[in-house]
Residue, then its C-alpha position, 0 to 999 in steps of 0.5 A: x298425080x301432079x304434072x311432073x311425075x306424070x311427065x317423068x313416068x310418061x317419057x320413060x314409057x314412051x322411051x321404053x315404047x320406041x325401043x320395043x316397037x323398034x325391036x318388033x319391027x326389026x324381029x318381023x322384018x317389018x320397015x317401020x319408020x318410027x319417028x320420036x318427035x319433041x313433047x313426047x310424040x312417037x309417029x309410026x309410018x307403016x309400008x302400006x302408007x298408014x300411020x300411027x301416032x303415040x303421044x303424052x297428054x299432060x292435061x289429061x295425064x294420059x298417054x293417047x294412041x291414034x291408030x287406023x282402027x281408032x284412038x285410044x287413052x291410057x292412064x297410069x294405074x298400079x305400075x301399068x298403063x291401062x285403057x280407060x275404057x276396058x282396062x286393056x294393057x298398053x303393051x297388049x293393045x300395041x301389040x294388037x293394034x300393031x299387028x293389025x295396021x301392018x298386016x302381019x304379027x308384031x309382039x312387043 
């Protein structure tokens, strides 16, 4: 996949993630601060003081997630973003990671 195609896919996914994470936080009445930064970066600040960063990594053609529980890489395959290690889908992983880090259920 060329860089432009990746950036188009990743930017669309990042915009979608910002919306669904914000909605999940609203639904759970969680005061989650979501800041979109230039270059395809979402920085999430949790009420407990922890942070999570989601960003696109053009050189690797992946979306990376840095959470309290570790770092995860997702590659576009068959219309989904799948973990490069275990194949877990990005939205399912984020529901789990957000819930763990927030200390309450969040579903995206």
